Structure formats: C-alpha cells, structure tokens
N, C-alpha and C positions, 0 to 999 in steps of 0.2 A: 504494500500500500504506500503510495506516494503521490506526488503532484505531477507525475509524468504521463498524464493522459493525452489523448489525441488533440485536445485543444491547446495543450502546452508544448507540443512537440512538432518540429518540422520533420519531413521525411528523412533528412540526413542525420537526425538525432538518434534514430533507432539503432543503427549499427554501433554507435558509440556506447549507448546504454547497454546493449547486449554484450559488448566486449567487457564493460565494467562488471556486469553480472557474472560473466564467465571467469574473469580474473578472481572473483570472490568464491565461486562455487564450482569451477572446473568447466570442462568442455561438454556440458550436458546438452542434449537436444533441446531446442526451443520450440514450444508449441504456443503460438499466439492466437488469441481469440478476441473478439469484440471489434471496436472501431479501428483497430490497427489494420483490419482488412477492408475498411470502407474507402470510399472515394476521397475522404478527408484524412485517411491514415497513411501508412507507410507504402503498402502495395495493395491494390484492390483484389480481393478474393470474391469472385462472383457468387451470388446466392445460389443455393440448391433449392429446387422446388419441393414444397411440402406435399405429402408427408415424406420425411427423410429420416432414415435410421443412421446409426453410427457408421455403417459400411459406406453409405452414400457420402457422408461428411468426410470420412477418411479419404475416399477416392477423389473427392473434389478439393482437397487441401492444396493450397498454393505452395509448392515446394521451392525454397530458396537455397542458395549455397550455404555451406557450413552447418548442415543439419538443422535448418530452420523451416518450420511449416506454419502457415497461416490458415486457420480453420474458417471456412465460409459460414455465413449465416444461412438461415432458412427463410424462404419466401412463400407465402400463401397468396395465390392469385385468384381472381374471381370477384364476386360481388363484394366480399369483405376482405380486400387485400390487406395483408399485414406482413411484417418481417420480424425476425429476431436475430440478434447478432451480439453475443456477449454472455451475460449471466445465464441465460437459458441454455446456451450451447455448453457452457462450463458445467451446468448441472447434468447434462447428458454424459459428459466425461466422468463425473463423479459416480454416476450409476454404474 
C-alpha cells in the first residue's frame, strides 16, 4: 500500500518501481492487476468478455519482458454494460 497508483505515476515510472521492488524482494515474477492495464496505466491489457474464468484471464494476460504479466479486466457487454479491473480480479486470484 502506497501512493503509487495510476494517477500518481507516468508510464516510465513502472519499470523503476518494479526494479526497486525486486532489489528488496528478489527477482520474483510480477503479476499486475487493476488500472496498470488500463489506457491510463503502464500498458493496456484489453478486457476479456464476461463470463470469464481464470483460464481465460491467464490466457489473455499481457506478457512483458522480465517475467512481468498484466492481468486484463473483464467486460460485460449488452444492455447493462459494465467492467471490472482490479479488486474483483484480485479476488479471483485469491480463490
């Protein structure tokens, strides 16, 4: 938890912050979710159509060099269009 959200960071801030994280914790894989994958974030990860399970989300991850993946959000289209990208996707991973 910190103040390094999408509104506080430019696209070129992410590699520096990831490098600082890895200096502290080692060369762990990075799985990023939330607004980091939005048009306002680091790299856009296109939404996956709902319903979508973990297999669909894993297959649609945006893979970046150095073992970094950005998980896409999920989009429901139709009469009541809606999207999720963030805490809801994190909850799927926790399950």
